N, CA, C, O and the ligand as a Tripos MOL2 file, in Angstrom:
@<TRIPOS>MOLECULE
protein
  305   303    77     0     0
PROTEIN
NO_CHARGES

@<TRIPOS>ATOM
      1 N         -25.7010  -17.5070    8.7720 N.3       1 MET1
      2 CA        -25.8410  -16.0490    8.7230 C.3       1 MET1
      3 C         -25.2940  -15.4230   10.0100 C.2       1 MET1
      4 O         -25.4670  -15.9790   11.0950 O.2       1 MET1
      5 N         -24.6420  -14.2800    9.8910 N.am      2 THR2
      6 CA        -24.0340  -13.6490   11.0670 C.3       2 THR2
      7 C         -24.4490  -12.1850   11.1860 C.2       2 THR2
      8 O         -24.9500  -11.5700   10.2440 O.2       2 THR2
      9 N         -24.2190  -11.6590   12.3770 N.am      3 CYS3
     10 CA        -24.5830  -10.2770   12.6960 C.3       3 CYS3
     11 C         -23.7250   -9.2800   11.9090 C.2       3 CYS3
     12 O         -22.5170   -9.4660   11.7640 O.2       3 CYS3
     13 N         -24.3730   -8.2110   11.3990 N.am      4 ASP4
     14 CA        -23.6410   -7.1730   10.6610 C.3       4 ASP4
     15 C         -22.6670   -6.4220   11.5610 C.2       4 ASP4
     16 O         -21.6180   -5.9620   11.1100 O.2       4 ASP4
     17 N         -23.0190   -6.3050   12.8240 N.am      5 LEU5
     18 CA        -22.2280   -5.4670   13.7260 C.3       5 LEU5
     19 C         -21.0430   -6.1970   14.3260 C.2       5 LEU5
     20 O         -19.9200   -5.6930   14.2930 O.2       5 LEU5
     21 N         -21.2870   -7.4040   14.8860 N.am      6 CYS6
     22 CA        -20.2120   -8.0580   15.6190 C.3       6 CYS6
     23 C         -19.8020   -9.4070   15.0320 C.2       6 CYS6
     24 O         -18.8410  -10.0200   15.4980 O.2       6 CYS6
     25 N         -20.5240   -9.8730   14.0100 N.am      7 GLY7
     26 CA        -20.1280  -11.1110   13.3520 C.3       7 GLY7
     27 C         -20.5130  -12.3880   14.0830 C.2       7 GLY7
     28 O         -20.1200  -13.4780   13.6660 O.2       7 GLY7
     29 N         -21.2760  -12.2720   15.1690 N.am      8 SER8
     30 CA        -21.7300  -13.4540   15.8980 C.3       8 SER8
     31 C         -22.9210  -14.0860   15.1820 C.2       8 SER8
     32 O         -23.5620  -13.4460   14.3490 O.2       8 SER8
     33 N         -23.2120  -15.3450   15.5110 N.am      9 PRO9
     34 CA        -24.3740  -15.9920   14.8790 C.3       9 PRO9
     35 C         -25.6820  -15.3130   15.2850 C.2       9 PRO9
     36 O         -25.8020  -14.7560   16.3760 O.2       9 PRO9
     37 N         -26.6550  -15.3750   14.3790 N.am     10 VAL10
     38 CA        -27.9790  -14.8390   14.7000 C.3      10 VAL10
     39 C         -28.9710  -15.9970   14.7950 C.2      10 VAL10
     40 O         -28.7710  -17.0610   14.2090 O.2      10 VAL10
     41 N         -30.0390  -15.7600   15.5460 N.am     11 LYS11
     42 CA        -31.0340  -16.7930   15.7850 C.3      11 LYS11
     43 C         -32.3970  -16.2480   15.4040 C.2      11 LYS11
     44 O         -32.7550  -15.1290   15.7730 O.2      11 LYS11
     45 N         -33.1610  -17.0510   14.6580 N.am     12 GLU12
     46 CA        -34.5070  -16.6350   14.2590 C.3      12 GLU12
     47 C         -35.4230  -16.6680   15.4750 C.2      12 GLU12
     48 O         -35.5180  -17.7000   16.1400 O.2      12 GLU12
     49 N         -36.1030  -15.5610   15.7830 N.am     13 GLN13
     50 CA        -37.0700  -15.5850   16.8770 C.3      13 GLN13
     51 C         -38.0970  -14.4760   16.7290 C.2      13 GLN13
     52 O         -37.9420  -13.5740   15.9060 O.2      13 GLN13
     53 N         -39.1470  -14.5540   17.5370 N.am     14 MET14
     54 CA        -40.1940  -13.5470   17.5130 C.3      14 MET14
     55 C         -39.8120  -12.4240   18.4760 C.2      14 MET14
     56 O         -39.4180  -12.6740   19.6150 O.2      14 MET14
     57 N         -39.9350  -11.1900   18.0030 N.am     15 VAL15
     58 CA        -39.6010  -10.0580   18.8570 C.3      15 VAL15
     59 C         -40.7670   -9.0820   18.9040 C.2      15 VAL15
     60 O         -41.7020   -9.1620   18.1070 O.2      15 VAL15
     61 N         -40.6900   -8.1680   19.8450 N.am     16 THR16
     62 CA        -41.6680   -7.0920   19.9180 C.3      16 THR16
     63 C         -41.0180   -5.8280   19.3660 C.2      16 THR16
     64 O         -40.0040   -5.3580   19.8820 O.2      16 THR16
     65 N         -41.6060   -5.2990   18.3290 N.am     17 TYR17
     66 CA        -41.0640   -4.1280   17.6510 C.3      17 TYR17
     67 C         -41.7740   -2.8840   18.1680 C.2      17 TYR17
     68 O         -43.0040   -2.8330   18.1880 O.2      17 TYR17
     69 N         -41.0140   -1.8930   18.5790 N.am     18 THR18
     70 CA        -41.6400   -0.6570   19.0500 C.3      18 THR18
     71 C         -41.0820    0.5290   18.2790 C.2      18 THR18
     72 O         -39.8990    0.5740   17.9440 O.2      18 THR18
     73 N         -41.9480    1.4760   18.0080 N.am     19 ILE19
     74 CA        -41.5070    2.6990   17.3390 C.3      19 ILE19
     75 C         -42.3150    3.8550   17.8960 C.2      19 ILE19
     76 O         -43.5170    3.7300   18.1300 O.2      19 ILE19
     77 N         -41.6440    4.9920   18.1070 N.am     20 GLN20
     78 CA        -42.3390    6.1580   18.6280 C.3      20 GLN20
     79 C         -42.7180    7.0810   17.4880 C.2      20 GLN20
     80 O         -41.8740    7.4780   16.6840 O.2      20 GLN20
     81 N         -44.0060    7.4220   17.4260 N.am     21 LEU21
     82 CA        -44.5020    8.3540   16.4160 C.3      21 LEU21
     83 C         -45.0310    9.5660   17.1490 C.2      21 LEU21
     84 O         -46.1320    9.5250   17.6990 O.2      21 LEU21
     85 N         -44.2660   10.6440   17.1660 N.am     22 GLY22
     86 CA        -44.6770   11.8200   17.9080 C.3      22 GLY22
     87 C         -44.8350   11.4540   19.3660 C.2      22 GLY22
     88 O         -43.8700   11.0550   20.0180 O.2      22 GLY22
     89 N         -46.0510   11.5880   19.8860 N.am     23 ASP23
     90 CA        -46.3010   11.3280   21.2980 C.3      23 ASP23
     91 C         -46.8330    9.9150   21.5150 C.2      23 ASP23
     92 O         -47.1900    9.5390   22.6310 O.2      23 ASP23
     93 N         -46.8800    9.1470   20.4450 N.am     24 LYS24
     94 CA        -47.4910    7.8290   20.5190 C.3      24 LYS24
     95 C         -46.4480    6.7410   20.3350 C.2      24 LYS24
     96 O         -45.5680    6.8430   19.4800 O.2      24 LYS24
     97 N         -46.5560    5.7220   21.1320 N.am     25 LEU25
     98 CA        -45.6610    4.5850   20.9890 C.3      25 LEU25
     99 C         -46.4450    3.4480   20.3440 C.2      25 LEU25
    100 O         -47.4840    3.0300   20.8550 O.2      25 LEU25
    101 N         -45.9460    2.9600   19.2390 N.am     26 VAL26
    102 CA        -46.6360    1.8790   18.5390 C.3      26 VAL26
    103 C         -45.8510    0.5890   18.7670 C.2      26 VAL26
    104 O         -44.6340    0.5430   18.5930 O.2      26 VAL26
    105 N         -46.5770   -0.4550   19.1590 N.am     27 VAL27
    106 CA        -45.9530   -1.7350   19.4780 C.3      27 VAL27
    107 C         -46.4970   -2.8030   18.5410 C.2      27 VAL27
    108 O         -47.7100   -2.9380   18.3840 O.2      27 VAL27
    109 N         -45.6160   -3.5470   17.9310 N.am     28 VAL28
    110 CA        -46.0450   -4.6730   17.1010 C.3      28 VAL28
    111 C         -45.4430   -5.9410   17.6920 C.2      28 VAL28
    112 O         -44.2230   -6.0870   17.7680 O.2      28 VAL28
    113 N         -46.3140   -6.8550   18.1090 N.am     29 GLU29
    114 CA        -45.8460   -8.0820   18.7460 C.3      29 GLU29
    115 C         -45.6600   -9.1990   17.7320 C.2      29 GLU29
    116 O         -46.2220   -9.1730   16.6370 O.2      29 GLU29
    117 N         -44.8620  -10.1730   18.1230 N.am     30 HIS30
    118 CA        -44.6610  -11.3940   17.3390 C.3      30 HIS30
    119 C         -44.1200  -11.1210   15.9390 C.2      30 HIS30
    120 O         -44.6150  -11.6530   14.9450 O.2      30 HIS30
    121 N         -43.0990  -10.2830   15.8900 N.am     31 VAL31
    122 CA        -42.4560   -9.9810   14.6120 C.3      31 VAL31
    123 C         -41.2670  -10.9260   14.4380 C.2      31 VAL31
    124 O         -40.4070  -11.0020   15.3150 O.2      31 VAL31
    125 N         -41.2110  -11.6510   13.3080 N.am     32 PRO32
    126 CA        -40.0770  -12.5460   13.0900 C.3      32 PRO32
    127 C         -38.8200  -11.7390   12.7940 C.2      32 PRO32
    128 O         -38.8380  -10.8450   11.9480 O.2      32 PRO32
    129 N         -37.7370  -12.0490   13.4850 N.am     33 ALA33
    130 CA        -36.4780  -11.3490   13.2490 C.3      33 ALA33
    131 C         -35.3300  -12.3090   13.4860 C.2      33 ALA33
    132 O         -35.4800  -13.3270   14.1620 O.2      33 ALA33
    133 N         -34.1900  -11.9740   12.9230 N.am     34 LYS34
    134 CA        -32.9760  -12.7010   13.2560 C.3      34 LYS34
    135 C         -32.2490  -11.8700   14.2900 C.2      34 LYS34
    136 O         -31.8810  -10.7240   14.0330 O.2      34 LYS34
    137 N         -32.0430  -12.4530   15.4650 N.am     35 VAL35
    138 CA        -31.4740  -11.7030   16.5750 C.3      35 VAL35
    139 C         -30.0720  -12.2120   16.8760 C.2      35 VAL35
    140 O         -29.8520  -13.4170   17.0000 O.2      35 VAL35
    141 N         -29.1280  -11.2870   16.9920 N.am     36 CYS36
    142 CA        -27.7440  -11.6470   17.2950 C.3      36 CYS36
    143 C         -27.6550  -12.1660   18.7320 C.2      36 CYS36
    144 O         -28.1610  -11.5340   19.6600 O.2      36 CYS36
    145 N         -27.0070  -13.3240   18.9070 N.am     37 ILE37
    146 CA        -26.9390  -13.8990   20.2510 C.3      37 ILE37
    147 C         -25.9420  -13.1320   21.1170 C.2      37 ILE37
    148 O         -25.9540  -13.2580   22.3420 O.2      37 ILE37
    149 N         -25.0880  -12.3440   20.4860 N.am     38 GLN38
    150 CA        -24.0700  -11.6090   21.2250 C.3      38 GLN38
    151 C         -24.5400  -10.2040   21.6030 C.2      38 GLN38
    152 O         -24.5680   -9.8620   22.7860 O.2      38 GLN38
    153 N         -24.9070   -9.3920   20.6220 N.am     39 CYS39
    154 CA        -25.1960   -7.9780   20.9080 C.3      39 CYS39
    155 C         -26.6800   -7.6360   20.8340 C.2      39 CYS39
    156 O         -27.0710   -6.5220   21.1820 O.2      39 CYS39
    157 N         -27.5120   -8.5770   20.3850 N.am     40 GLY40
    158 CA        -28.9460   -8.3180   20.3710 C.3      40 GLY40
    159 C         -29.4340   -7.5490   19.1600 C.2      40 GLY40
    160 O         -30.6190   -7.2300   19.0710 O.2      40 GLY40
    161 N         -28.5510   -7.2490   18.2350 N.am     41 GLU41
    162 CA        -28.9540   -6.5710   16.9970 C.3      41 GLU41
    163 C         -30.0280   -7.3900   16.2890 C.2      41 GLU41
    164 O         -29.9310   -8.6150   16.2120 O.2      41 GLU41
    165 N         -31.0480   -6.7150   15.7760 N.am     42 ARG42
    166 CA        -32.1270   -7.4140   15.0990 C.3      42 ARG42
    167 C         -32.0570   -7.1590   13.6050 C.2      42 ARG42
    168 O         -31.8490   -6.0330   13.1540 O.2      42 ARG42
    169 N         -32.2340   -8.2260   12.8540 N.am     43 LEU43
    170 CA        -32.2750   -8.0980   11.4020 C.3      43 LEU43
    171 C         -33.6550   -8.5460   10.9340 C.2      43 LEU43
    172 O         -34.1250   -9.6300   11.2810 O.2      43 LEU43
    173 N         -34.2940   -7.6910   10.1390 N.am     44 TYR44
    174 CA        -35.6130   -8.0250    9.6080 C.3      44 TYR44
    175 C         -35.5010   -8.2690    8.1100 C.2      44 TYR44
    176 O         -34.7020   -7.6320    7.4250 O.2      44 TYR44
    177 N         -36.2980   -9.1840    7.6150 N.am     45 SER45
    178 CA        -36.3120   -9.4240    6.1750 C.3      45 SER45
    179 C         -37.0370   -8.2520    5.5010 C.2      45 SER45
    180 O         -37.8520   -7.5830    6.1360 O.2      45 SER45
    181 N         -36.7440   -8.0000    4.2170 N.am     46 PRO46
    182 CA        -37.4020   -6.9000    3.5030 C.3      46 PRO46
    183 C         -38.9300   -7.0050    3.5600 C.2      46 PRO46
    184 O         -39.6200   -5.9940    3.6950 O.2      46 PRO46
    185 N         -39.4560   -8.2330    3.4570 N.am     47 ASP47
    186 CA        -40.9090   -8.4410    3.5540 C.3      47 ASP47
    187 C         -41.4350   -7.9890    4.9010 C.2      47 ASP47
    188 O         -42.4720   -7.3310    4.9920 O.2      47 ASP47
    189 N         -40.7040   -8.3520    5.9460 N.am     48 THR48
    190 CA        -41.1230   -8.0010    7.2970 C.3      48 THR48
    191 C         -41.0890   -6.4920    7.4890 C.2      48 THR48
    192 O         -42.0050   -5.9210    8.0810 O.2      48 THR48
    193 N         -40.0430   -5.8430    6.9940 N.am     49 VAL49
    194 CA        -39.9320   -4.3860    7.1160 C.3      49 VAL49
    195 C         -41.1140   -3.7100    6.4250 C.2      49 VAL49
    196 O         -41.6960   -2.7600    6.9480 O.2      49 VAL49
    197 N         -41.4570   -4.2170    5.2410 N.am     50 GLU50
    198 CA        -42.5630   -3.6450    4.4950 C.3      50 GLU50
    199 C         -43.8780   -3.7740    5.2570 C.2      50 GLU50
    200 O         -44.6600   -2.8280    5.3490 O.2      50 GLU50
    201 N         -44.1000   -4.9880    5.8080 N.am     51 ARG51
    202 CA        -45.3330   -5.2170    6.5770 C.3      51 ARG51
    203 C         -45.3640   -4.3800    7.8370 C.2      51 ARG51
    204 O         -46.4190   -3.8850    8.2340 O.2      51 ARG51
    205 N         -44.1890   -4.2170    8.4800 N.am     52 LEU52
    206 CA        -44.1030   -3.4040    9.6960 C.3      52 LEU52
    207 C         -44.4880   -1.9590    9.3920 C.2      52 LEU52
    208 O         -45.2810   -1.3520   10.1110 O.2      52 LEU52
    209 N         -43.9180   -1.4190    8.3220 N.am     53 GLN53
    210 CA        -44.2030   -0.0340    7.9630 C.3      53 GLN53
    211 C         -45.6870    0.1500    7.6840 C.2      53 GLN53
    212 O         -46.2960    1.1310    8.1120 O.2      53 GLN53
    213 N         -46.2630   -0.8130    6.9570 N.am     54 LYS54
    214 CA        -47.6900   -0.7420    6.6600 C.3      54 LYS54
    215 C         -48.5110   -0.7730    7.9420 C.2      54 LYS54
    216 O         -49.4220    0.0320    8.1370 O.2      54 LYS54
    217 N         -48.1730   -1.7150    8.8070 N.am     55 THR55
    218 CA        -48.9010   -1.8730   10.0650 C.3      55 THR55
    219 C         -48.8380   -0.6060   10.8960 C.2      55 THR55
    220 O         -49.8460   -0.1420   11.4290 O.2      55 THR55
    221 N         -47.6350   -0.0520   10.9970 N.am     56 VAL56
    222 CA        -47.4320    1.1180   11.8410 C.3      56 VAL56
    223 C         -48.1500    2.3440   11.2830 C.2      56 VAL56
    224 O         -48.7700    3.1020   12.0280 O.2      56 VAL56
    225 N         -48.0620    2.5300    9.9700 N.am     57 TRP57
    226 CA        -48.6470    3.7450    9.4010 C.3      57 TRP57
    227 C         -50.1630    3.6550    9.3050 C.2      57 TRP57
    228 O         -50.8530    4.6620    9.4670 O.2      57 TRP57
    229 N         -50.6860    2.4690    9.0470 N.am     58 GLU58
    230 CA        -52.1410    2.3480    8.9040 C.3      58 GLU58
    231 C         -52.8250    2.3160   10.2580 C.2      58 GLU58
    232 O         -53.8390    2.9830   10.4640 O.2      58 GLU58
    233 N         -52.2700    1.5390   11.1820 N.am     59 GLN59
    234 CA        -52.8130    1.4420   12.5450 C.3      59 GLN59
    235 C         -54.3250    1.2720   12.5460 C.2      59 GLN59
    236 O         -55.0280    1.9100   13.3290 O.2      59 GLN59
    237 N         -54.8170    0.4150   11.6710 N.am     60 ARG60
    238 CA        -56.2590    0.2700   11.5020 C.3      60 ARG60
    239 C         -56.9610   -0.1400   12.7860 C.2      60 ARG60
    240 O         -57.6750    0.6500   13.4030 O.2      60 ARG60
    241 N         -56.7430   -1.3990   13.1780 N.am     61 SER61
    242 CA        -57.4000   -1.8550   14.3970 C.3      61 SER61
    243 C         -56.4100   -2.6610   15.2210 C.2      61 SER61
    244 O         -56.2020   -3.8480   14.9710 O.2      61 SER61
    245 N         -55.8040   -2.0130   16.1980 N.am     62 PRO62
    246 CA        -54.8270   -2.7050   17.0340 C.3      62 PRO62
    247 C         -55.4560   -3.8710   17.7740 C.2      62 PRO62
    248 O         -56.6370   -3.8290   18.1180 O.2      62 PRO62
    249 N         -54.6720   -4.9100   18.0200 N.am     63 ALA63
    250 CA        -55.1580   -6.0730   18.7490 C.3      63 ALA63
    251 C         -55.5250   -5.6960   20.1830 C.2      63 ALA63
    252 O         -56.4830   -6.2220   20.7480 O.2      63 ALA63
    253 N         -54.7500   -4.7780   20.7620 N.am     64 ARG64
    254 CA        -55.0740   -4.2960   22.1010 C.3      64 ARG64
    255 C         -54.3100   -3.0130   22.3490 C.2      64 ARG64
    256 O         -53.3720   -2.6940   21.6190 O.2      64 ARG64
    257 N         -54.7080   -2.2700   23.3830 N.am     65 MET65
    258 CA        -54.0450   -1.0330   23.7440 C.3      65 MET65
    259 C         -53.2720   -1.2450   25.0430 C.2      65 MET65
    260 O         -53.7120   -1.9670   25.9380 O.2      65 MET65
    261 N         -52.1120   -0.6000   25.1230 N.am     66 LEU66
    262 CA        -51.2900   -0.6990   26.3220 C.3      66 LEU66
    263 C         -51.2750    0.6530   27.0250 C.2      66 LEU66
    264 O         -51.3250    1.7040   26.3850 O.2      66 LEU66
    265 N         -51.2070    0.6060   28.3430 N.am     67 GLN67
    266 CA        -50.9340    1.8180   29.0960 C.3      67 GLN67
    267 C         -49.4480    1.8190   29.3880 C.2      67 GLN67
    268 O         -48.9260    0.8590   29.9540 O.2      67 GLN67
    269 N         -48.7730    2.8630   29.0160 N.am     68 THR68
    270 CA        -47.3190    2.8520   29.1140 C.3      68 THR68
    271 C         -46.7770    3.9280   30.0410 C.2      68 THR68
    272 O         -46.8670    5.1150   29.7270 O.2      68 THR68
    273 N         -46.2160    3.5320   31.1770 N.am     69 PRO69
    274 CA        -45.5580    4.5350   32.0140 C.3      69 PRO69
    275 C         -44.2620    4.9920   31.3430 C.2      69 PRO69
    276 O         -43.5120    4.1740   30.8100 O.2      69 PRO69
    277 N         -44.0110    6.2640   31.3720 N.am     70 VAL70
    278 CA        -42.7970    6.7990   30.7530 C.3      70 VAL70
    279 C         -41.9470    7.4660   31.8170 C.2      70 VAL70
    280 O         -42.4390    8.3350   32.5370 O.2      70 VAL70
    281 N         -40.6930    7.0850   31.9340 N.am     71 PHE71
    282 CA        -39.7790    7.6750   32.8980 C.3      71 PHE71
    283 C         -38.7140    8.4520   32.1660 C.2      71 PHE71
    284 O         -38.3040    8.0840   31.0650 O.2      71 PHE71
    285 N         -38.2660    9.5330   32.7830 N.am     72 ASP72
    286 CA        -37.1780   10.3050   32.2170 C.3      72 ASP72
    287 C         -35.9050   10.0350   33.0070 C.2      72 ASP72
    288 O         -35.7620   10.4820   34.1450 O.2      72 ASP72
    289 N         -35.0020    9.3140   32.4070 N.am     73 PHE73
    290 CA        -33.7730    8.9010   33.0830 C.3      73 PHE73
    291 C         -32.8920   10.0990   33.4130 C.2      73 PHE73
    292 O         -32.0900   10.0510   34.3460 O.2      73 PHE73
    293 N         -33.0480   11.1830   32.6370 N.am     74 ALA74
    294 CA        -32.2060   12.3600   32.8430 C.3      74 ALA74
    295 C         -32.7960   13.3010   33.8790 C.2      74 ALA74
    296 O         -32.1210   14.2260   34.3310 O.2      74 ALA74
    297 N         -34.0610   13.0750   34.2650 N.am     75 ALA75
    298 CA        -34.7180   13.9730   35.2290 C.3      75 ALA75
    299 C         -34.1610   13.7110   36.6240 C.2      75 ALA75
    300 O         -33.7730   12.5930   36.9650 O.2      75 ALA75
    301 N         -34.1340   14.7890   37.4260 N.am     76 LYS76
    302 CA        -33.6040   14.6250   38.7860 C.3      76 LYS76
    303 C         -34.7420   14.3720   39.7690 C.2      76 LYS76
    304 O         -34.5000   14.2080   40.9650 O.2      76 LYS76
    305 ZN        -24.0780   -8.7570   16.9880 Zn       77 ZN77
@<TRIPOS>BOND
     1     1     2 1
     2     2     3 1
     3     3     4 2
     4     3     5 am
     5     5     6 1
     6     6     7 1
     7     7     8 2
     8     7     9 am
     9     9    10 1
    10    10    11 1
    11    11    12 2
    12    11    13 am
    13    13    14 1
    14    14    15 1
    15    15    16 2
    16    15    17 am
    17    17    18 1
    18    18    19 1
    19    19    20 2
    20    19    21 am
    21    21    22 1
    22    22    23 1
    23    23    24 2
    24    23    25 am
    25    25    26 1
    26    26    27 1
    27    27    28 2
    28    27    29 am
    29    29    30 1
    30    30    31 1
    31    31    32 2
    32    31    33 am
    33    33    34 1
    34    34    35 1
    35    35    36 2
    36    35    37 am
    37    37    38 1
    38    38    39 1
    39    39    40 2
    40    39    41 am
    41    41    42 1
    42    42    43 1
    43    43    44 2
    44    43    45 am
    45    45    46 1
    46    46    47 1
    47    47    48 2
    48    47    49 am
    49    49    50 1
    50    50    51 1
    51    51    52 2
    52    51    53 am
    53    53    54 1
    54    54    55 1
    55    55    56 2
    56    55    57 am
    57    57    58 1
    58    58    59 1
    59    59    60 2
    60    59    61 am
    61    61    62 1
    62    62    63 1
    63    63    64 2
    64    63    65 am
    65    65    66 1
    66    66    67 1
    67    67    68 2
    68    67    69 am
    69    69    70 1
    70    70    71 1
    71    71    72 2
    72    71    73 am
    73    73    74 1
    74    74    75 1
    75    75    76 2
    76    75    77 am
    77    77    78 1
    78    78    79 1
    79    79    80 2
    80    79    81 am
    81    81    82 1
    82    82    83 1
    83    83    84 2
    84    83    85 am
    85    85    86 1
    86    86    87 1
    87    87    88 2
    88    87    89 am
    89    89    90 1
    90    90    91 1
    91    91    92 2
    92    91    93 am
    93    93    94 1
    94    94    95 1
    95    95    96 2
    96    95    97 am
    97    97    98 1
    98    98    99 1
    99    99   100 2
   100    99   101 am
   101   101   102 1
   102   102   103 1
   103   103   104 2
   104   103   105 am
   105   105   106 1
   106   106   107 1
   107   107   108 2
   108   107   109 am
   109   109   110 1
   110   110   111 1
   111   111   112 2
   112   111   113 am
   113   113   114 1
   114   114   115 1
   115   115   116 2
   116   115   117 am
   117   117   118 1
   118   118   119 1
   119   119   120 2
   120   119   121 am
   121   121   122 1
   122   122   123 1
   123   123   124 2
   124   123   125 am
   125   125   126 1
   126   126   127 1
   127   127   128 2
   128   127   129 am
   129   129   130 1
   130   130   131 1
   131   131   132 2
   132   131   133 am
   133   133   134 1
   134   134   135 1
   135   135   136 2
   136   135   137 am
   137   137   138 1
   138   138   139 1
   139   139   140 2
   140   139   141 am
   141   141   142 1
   142   142   143 1
   143   143   144 2
   144   143   145 am
   145   145   146 1
   146   146   147 1
   147   147   148 2
   148   147   149 am
   149   149   150 1
   150   150   151 1
   151   151   152 2
   152   151   153 am
   153   153   154 1
   154   154   155 1
   155   155   156 2
   156   155   157 am
   157   157   158 1
   158   158   159 1
   159   159   160 2
   160   159   161 am
   161   161   162 1
   162   162   163 1
   163   163   164 2
   164   163   165 am
   165   165   166 1
   166   166   167 1
   167   167   168 2
   168   167   169 am
   169   169   170 1
   170   170   171 1
   171   171   172 2
   172   171   173 am
   173   173   174 1
   174   174   175 1
   175   175   176 2
   176   175   177 am
   177   177   178 1
   178   178   179 1
   179   179   180 2
   180   179   181 am
   181   181   182 1
   182   182   183 1
   183   183   184 2
   184   183   185 am
   185   185   186 1
   186   186   187 1
   187   187   188 2
   188   187   189 am
   189   189   190 1
   190   190   191 1
   191   191   192 2
   192   191   193 am
   193   193   194 1
   194   194   195 1
   195   195   196 2
   196   195   197 am
   197   197   198 1
   198   198   199 1
   199   199   200 2
   200   199   201 am
   201   201   202 1
   202   202   203 1
   203   203   204 2
   204   203   205 am
   205   205   206 1
   206   206   207 1
   207   207   208 2
   208   207   209 am
   209   209   210 1
   210   210   211 1
   211   211   212 2
   212   211   213 am
   213   213   214 1
   214   214   215 1
   215   215   216 2
   216   215   217 am
   217   217   218 1
   218   218   219 1
   219   219   220 2
   220   219   221 am
   221   221   222 1
   222   222   223 1
   223   223   224 2
   224   223   225 am
   225   225   226 1
   226   226   227 1
   227   227   228 2
   228   227   229 am
   229   229   230 1
   230   230   231 1
   231   231   232 2
   232   231   233 am
   233   233   234 1
   234   234   235 1
   235   235   236 2
   236   235   237 am
   237   237   238 1
   238   238   239 1
   239   239   240 2
   240   239   241 am
   241   241   242 1
   242   242   243 1
   243   243   244 2
   244   243   245 am
   245   245   246 1
   246   246   247 1
   247   247   248 2
   248   247   249 am
   249   249   250 1
   250   250   251 1
   251   251   252 2
   252   251   253 am
   253   253   254 1
   254   254   255 1
   255   255   256 2
   256   255   257 am
   257   257   258 1
   258   258   259 1
   259   259   260 2
   260   259   261 am
   261   261   262 1
   262   262   263 1
   263   263   264 2
   264   263   265 am
   265   265   266 1
   266   266   267 1
   267   267   268 2
   268   267   269 am
   269   269   270 1
   270   270   271 1
   271   271   272 2
   272   271   273 am
   273   273   274 1
   274   274   275 1
   275   275   276 2
   276   275   277 am
   277   277   278 1
   278   278   279 1
   279   279   280 2
   280   279   281 am
   281   281   282 1
   282   282   283 1
   283   283   284 2
   284   283   285 am
   285   285   286 1
   286   286   287 1
   287   287   288 2
   288   287   289 am
   289   289   290 1
   290   290   291 1
   291   291   292 2
   292   291   293 am
   293   293   294 1
   294   294   295 1
   295   295   296 2
   296   295   297 am
   297   297   298 1
   298   298   299 1
   299   299   300 2
   300   299   301 am
   301   301   302 1
   302   302   303 1
   303   303   304 2
@<TRIPOS>SUBSTRUCTURE
     1 MET1         2 RESIDUE 1 A MET
     2 THR2         6 RESIDUE 1 A THR
     3 CYS3        10 RESIDUE 1 A CYS
     4 ASP4        14 RESIDUE 1 A ASP
     5 LEU5        18 RESIDUE 1 A LEU
     6 CYS6        22 RESIDUE 1 A CYS
     7 GLY7        26 RESIDUE 1 A GLY
     8 SER8        30 RESIDUE 1 A SER
     9 PRO9        34 RESIDUE 1 A PRO
    10 VAL10       38 RESIDUE 1 A VAL
    11 LYS11       42 RESIDUE 1 A LYS
    12 GLU12       46 RESIDUE 1 A GLU
    13 GLN13       50 RESIDUE 1 A GLN
    14 MET14       54 RESIDUE 1 A MET
    15 VAL15       58 RESIDUE 1 A VAL
    16 THR16       62 RESIDUE 1 A THR
    17 TYR17       66 RESIDUE 1 A TYR
    18 THR18       70 RESIDUE 1 A THR
    19 ILE19       74 RESIDUE 1 A ILE
    20 GLN20       78 RESIDUE 1 A GLN
    21 LEU21       82 RESIDUE 1 A LEU
    22 GLY22       86 RESIDUE 1 A GLY
    23 ASP23       90 RESIDUE 1 A ASP
    24 LYS24       94 RESIDUE 1 A LYS
    25 LEU25       98 RESIDUE 1 A LEU
    26 VAL26      102 RESIDUE 1 A VAL
    27 VAL27      106 RESIDUE 1 A VAL
    28 VAL28      110 RESIDUE 1 A VAL
    29 GLU29      114 RESIDUE 1 A GLU
    30 HIS30      118 RESIDUE 1 A HIS
    31 VAL31      122 RESIDUE 1 A VAL
    32 PRO32      126 RESIDUE 1 A PRO
    33 ALA33      130 RESIDUE 1 A ALA
    34 LYS34      134 RESIDUE 1 A LYS
    35 VAL35      138 RESIDUE 1 A VAL
    36 CYS36      142 RESIDUE 1 A CYS
    37 ILE37      146 RESIDUE 1 A ILE
    38 GLN38      150 RESIDUE 1 A GLN
    39 CYS39      154 RESIDUE 1 A CYS
    40 GLY40      158 RESIDUE 1 A GLY
    41 GLU41      162 RESIDUE 1 A GLU
    42 ARG42      166 RESIDUE 1 A ARG
    43 LEU43      170 RESIDUE 1 A LEU
    44 TYR44      174 RESIDUE 1 A TYR
    45 SER45      178 RESIDUE 1 A SER
    46 PRO46      182 RESIDUE 1 A PRO
    47 ASP47      186 RESIDUE 1 A ASP
    48 THR48      190 RESIDUE 1 A THR
    49 VAL49      194 RESIDUE 1 A VAL
    50 GLU50      198 RESIDUE 1 A GLU
    51 ARG51      202 RESIDUE 1 A ARG
    52 LEU52      206 RESIDUE 1 A LEU
    53 GLN53      210 RESIDUE 1 A GLN
    54 LYS54      214 RESIDUE 1 A LYS
    55 THR55      218 RESIDUE 1 A THR
    56 VAL56      222 RESIDUE 1 A VAL
    57 TRP57      226 RESIDUE 1 A TRP
    58 GLU58      230 RESIDUE 1 A GLU
    59 GLN59      234 RESIDUE 1 A GLN
    60 ARG60      238 RESIDUE 1 A ARG
    61 SER61      242 RESIDUE 1 A SER
    62 PRO62      246 RESIDUE 1 A PRO
    63 ALA63      250 RESIDUE 1 A ALA
    64 ARG64      254 RESIDUE 1 A ARG
    65 MET65      258 RESIDUE 1 A MET
    66 LEU66      262 RESIDUE 1 A LEU
    67 GLN67      266 RESIDUE 1 A GLN
    68 THR68      270 RESIDUE 1 A THR
    69 PRO69      274 RESIDUE 1 A PRO
    70 VAL70      278 RESIDUE 1 A VAL
    71 PHE71      282 RESIDUE 1 A PHE
    72 ASP72      286 RESIDUE 1 A ASP
    73 PHE73      290 RESIDUE 1 A PHE
    74 ALA74      294 RESIDUE 1 A ALA
    75 ALA75      298 RESIDUE 1 A ALA
    76 LYS76      302 RESIDUE 1 A LYS
    77 ZN77       305 GROUP 0 **** ****
């Protein structure tokens, strides 16, 4: 299997998936993905995408909470 973007081989590994919902950043750890060894593009299986969406939208009981410093790269 190869990367959609650059055609390099992909490697199965666990990644940390993050998504911003309004003012909240949701982090899902240990998500299985195929990661391109060249450009880092991540490919998720349809099952994984479905579970991710469920996890993110339900947010029932997170395993732990993170404190996240936010920097503005464009700020002077
Ligand atoms: Zn790639």
